[in-house]
C-alpha positions in Angstrom: 144.2 103.8 103.2 144.4 100.7 100.9 141.6 97.9 100.5 142.7 94.6 99.8 140.5 91.8 98.9 141.3 88.0 99.1 140.1 84.6 99.8 141.3 82.1 102.7 140.2 78.5 102.8 140.4 76.1 105.9 143.2 78.4 107.6 141.6 81.6 108.1 144.4 84.2 107.8 146.5 83.0 110.5 146.6 79.8 112.8 146.5 82.5 116.0 142.7 83.0 114.7 141.5 79.6 116.4 138.0 81.0 117.1 137.1 81.4 113.2 135.5 77.8 112.1 137.6 76.1 109.4 136.0 76.9 106.1 136.1 78.8 102.7 135.9 82.7 103.3 135.9 85.5 101.4 138.4 87.9 102.9 138.5 91.9 102.9 141.3 93.8 104.5 141.0 97.6 105.1 144.4 99.3 106.3 145.0 102.2 107.6 148.1 104.8 108.2 146.6 106.4 111.5 147.6 106.6 114.9 146.7 103.0 115.7 145.6 101.6 119.0 146.5 100.0 122.1 145.4 96.6 123.4 142.8 97.9 125.7 141.2 100.1 122.9 141.2 97.1 121.0 139.2 95.1 123.3 136.3 97.6 123.7 136.0 98.8 120.3 132.9 96.6 119.3 131.3 97.8 122.3 127.9 100.0 121.4 128.8 103.5 122.7 132.4 103.1 123.2 134.1 105.9 121.2 138.0 107.7 121.5 136.1 110.9 120.2 135.6 113.9 122.6 131.9 114.3 123.7 129.4 114.9 121.3 131.6 114.2 118.2 130.6 110.5 117.8 128.3 107.9 119.8 130.5 105.2 119.0 127.8 102.9 117.3 129.6 102.6 113.9 131.8 99.7 114.6 129.4 98.0 116.6 126.9 98.1 113.9 129.3 96.5 111.4 130.1 94.1 113.7 126.5 93.0 114.1 126.0 93.0 110.3 129.0 90.6 109.7 128.0 88.5 112.5 124.7 88.0 111.6 126.1 86.8 108.2 128.1 84.3 109.9 131.4 86.1 109.4 134.2 87.6 111.4 136.1 90.7 112.1 140.1 90.4 113.1 141.9 93.9 114.3 145.3 94.3 114.1 146.7 97.4 115.3 149.8 98.8 117.2 150.3 102.6 118.5 152.1 104.4 116.0 151.5 102.1 113.2 148.1 102.1 111.9 145.2 99.6 112.2 144.3 96.6 109.7 140.6 95.0 109.9 140.1 91.7 108.4 136.5 90.6 107.5 135.7 87.3 106.8 132.6 86.4 105.0 131.5 82.7 104.4 132.2 81.8 100.7 129.0 80.6 99.0 129.5 78.5 95.8 126.9 78.6 92.6 123.7 80.5 92.5 121.1 80.9 95.5 118.1 78.8 94.7 115.0 80.7 93.8 112.6 80.1 96.7 115.7 81.5 98.7 115.6 84.7 97.1 111.7 84.8 97.2 111.8 84.5 100.6 114.3 87.3 101.0 112.2 89.6 99.3 109.0 89.0 100.9 110.5 89.7 104.5 112.3 93.0 103.1 110.0 94.4 100.8 110.4 97.9 100.2 107.8 100.8 99.3 107.4 104.5 97.9 106.6 106.2 101.1 108.5 109.2 102.8 110.7 108.7 105.6 112.0 111.1 107.8 115.6 109.8 108.8 117.2 111.2 112.1 120.1 109.8 113.2 123.4 112.0 114.6 125.8 109.1 113.8 126.8 110.0 110.1 127.9 106.5 109.2 124.9 105.0 110.8 122.5 107.4 108.8 124.4 107.0 105.2 123.7 103.4 105.8 120.0 103.6 106.6 119.7 106.1 103.9 120.9 104.2 101.1 119.5 101.0 102.5 115.7 102.8 102.5 116.5 104.4 99.1 117.4 101.0 97.3 114.2 99.8 98.4 111.9 102.7 96.9 111.5 104.6 99.9 111.9 108.6 99.8 114.2 109.5 102.6 114.9 112.8 104.0 117.6 113.0 106.5 118.7 115.0 109.6 121.7 114.7 111.8 119.5 115.8 114.9 116.4 116.6 116.5 116.2 120.5 115.4 117.5 119.8 112.0 114.7 117.0 111.7 112.1 119.6 112.5 113.6 122.0 110.0 113.5 119.4 107.2 109.7 118.3 107.9 108.9 121.8 107.9 110.6 122.4 104.2 109.0 119.0 103.1 105.3 120.4 102.2 104.0 117.0 101.4 103.2 114.0 103.5 105.9 112.3 105.6 104.7 108.7 106.4 107.1 107.5 109.1 109.9 109.4 111.5 112.6 107.1 111.7 115.0 108.5 114.6 117.4 107.6 117.3 116.3 108.0 120.7 119.4 109.6 122.4 121.2 112.3 120.5 122.9 115.7 121.3 120.4 118.6 122.1 116.4 117.3 121.5 116.4 113.8 121.5 113.9 111.5 119.8 110.9 111.6 122.0 110.8 115.3 122.2 111.4 115.4 118.3 108.3 113.1 117.8 106.0 115.0 120.3 106.4 118.1 118.3 106.0 116.3 115.1 102.8 114.4 116.2 101.3 118.1 117.0 102.1 119.1 113.4 101.7 116.2 111.5 98.8 113.9 113.4 99.3 110.1 112.1 102.8 110.4 111.3 104.3 106.9 112.0 107.3 106.3 114.5 110.1 103.5 114.8 112.6 104.4 117.4 116.4 103.5 116.9 119.1 102.9 119.7 122.0 101.1 121.3 120.2 100.9 124.5 117.6 98.0 125.4 114.0 98.9 124.9 113.4 98.8 128.5 116.3 100.9 129.7 115.0 103.7 127.6 111.3 103.3 128.6 112.6 103.0 132.6 114.6 106.4 131.7 111.7 108.0 130.3 113.5 108.8 126.9 110.9 106.7 124.8 107.2 106.0 125.4 106.5 102.3 125.9 104.2 100.8 123.3 106.2 102.2 120.2 108.0 100.6 117.5 111.5 99.7 118.4 114.6 98.7 116.7 117.8 98.1 118.9 121.1 98.5 117.2 123.2 96.9 116.1 120.7 95.6 113.4 121.2 93.8 110.0 120.0 95.6 107.1 117.4 92.8 106.3 115.8 93.6 109.8 115.9 97.2 109.3 113.8 96.8 106.0 111.6 94.4 107.5 110.9 96.8 110.7 110.2 99.8 108.6 107.6 98.0 106.4 106.0 96.5 109.5 105.4 99.8 110.9 104.0 101.6 107.6 101.7 98.4 107.4 
């Protein structure tokens, strides 16, 4: 795999990419030498829950999360791939000249404040789990992580100290988020809960996989929205 970092101005990479608004961008290109993708697969790779992996091996949220973060930042993702010839992702982010104004930095720090509480993170998609873990750790939180409900219970049992928040995906192989939360609350009354899911809140409540009235954050989400929501739930 090779990474290439470059910069593009009014003509963003290619005259065919007419959906990219004219302007100045910083471009990051990531190329692999894998199997590549056909056109049908390429048209769906950013859909939540779409995956070419076998059942139980992936949730299909990695690329959709990346796409959401880039779009939230005003950027674009362009995919070039052919079967048998690998894949290239071109990521365009708006170029910013000069220093950020002080009042802007203050606004961000207030809305994305951190803390020192302990968070139990339960997420079966490894790329999402690592991203959330690193983001919360950078904000000062102590993060315990697990890849599914059973592992989350085991992590909580090993941790003898207080756990302030359980941050869990709703739909996971084996034990889902709702069952995990019910068991944790019986063992640790008062623990706060924040659910994550690629499904809408109404859909998972109607299906009975999450209780109504609970704190919820839909994937894909920006890292700023994540830290803001965690702080809101913790109070």
